[in-house]
C-alpha positions in Angstrom: 77.4 43.2 119.7 80.9 44.0 118.5 81.4 46.7 115.8 83.6 46.1 112.9 85.6 49.3 112.9 86.8 51.8 115.5 87.0 55.1 113.7 88.9 58.0 115.2 88.9 61.5 113.7 88.0 63.6 110.7 86.3 66.4 112.7 82.7 65.2 113.0 80.2 62.8 111.3 78.3 65.8 109.8 81.5 67.2 108.3 84.7 65.5 106.9 84.0 62.1 108.6 80.7 61.8 106.6 82.5 60.5 103.6 84.3 57.5 105.2 81.3 56.8 107.4 79.1 56.7 104.3 81.5 54.3 102.6 81.6 52.0 105.6 77.8 52.1 106.0 77.3 51.3 102.3 79.7 48.4 102.6 77.7 47.0 105.5 80.4 47.7 108.1 79.4 48.8 111.6 81.6 51.3 113.5 82.1 53.2 116.6 83.1 56.8 116.0 85.1 59.4 118.0 85.4 63.0 116.7 88.8 64.6 116.5 88.1 67.0 119.4 87.1 64.2 121.8 89.3 62.2 124.3 89.5 58.4 124.0 87.7 56.5 126.8 89.1 53.3 128.3 85.6 51.8 127.8 85.8 52.4 124.0 89.2 50.7 123.8 88.0 47.8 125.9 85.5 46.8 123.1 86.3 44.4 120.4 86.8 45.7 116.8 88.3 44.0 113.7 90.2 47.2 112.8 90.9 50.8 113.8 91.0 53.8 111.5 92.9 56.9 112.6 92.4 60.0 110.4 93.3 63.5 111.5 93.0 62.5 115.1 95.5 64.0 117.6 97.7 61.6 119.5 97.1 63.8 122.5 93.6 62.5 122.7 95.0 59.2 123.8 96.7 58.5 127.1 100.0 56.6 127.0 98.2 53.6 128.4 95.5 53.7 125.8 98.1 53.8 123.0 99.8 50.8 124.6 96.5 49.0 124.7 95.8 49.8 121.0 99.3 48.7 119.9 98.8 45.4 121.8 95.5 44.8 120.1 97.1 45.4 116.7 99.9 42.9 117.6 97.2 40.4 118.6 95.5 40.7 115.1 93.4 43.9 115.0 93.9 45.8 111.8 95.1 49.4 111.9 95.2 52.1 109.2 96.1 55.7 109.5 94.8 58.0 106.8 94.2 61.7 106.4 96.2 64.8 106.4 97.7 67.2 108.8 97.0 65.4 112.1 97.8 62.0 110.9 101.2 60.3 111.5 103.5 63.3 111.8 100.8 65.9 112.7 101.5 69.5 113.5 103.6 68.6 116.5 105.0 65.2 115.3 103.0 63.4 118.0 102.7 59.9 116.7 106.3 59.1 115.9 107.0 59.4 119.6 104.3 56.7 120.5 104.2 52.9 120.4 102.0 53.1 117.3 105.1 53.8 115.2 106.0 50.1 115.7 102.7 48.7 114.6 101.9 50.9 111.5 103.0 49.5 108.2 
């Protein structure tokens, strides 16, 4: 069964990610989660989600092809929101402005 949200980041579910995970659970949303220190798998991106949330998740955890796939999904109607702090859009190394996601974020 498809999950509603694909949630990337916020350290770990037992730490910073617990807040947003709790909000989504309370709202009845299902989600797949990937911690900030994990690399994205092609299998995870192949699944169907209504939206993706990126929060303090390093761009380096995606391959270029995975970022292209995510951007295509957004262009095809999947929602995308980027929230968080230091490792969000600009990040410590300004990683995301140099990716295709810059064109699909509001």
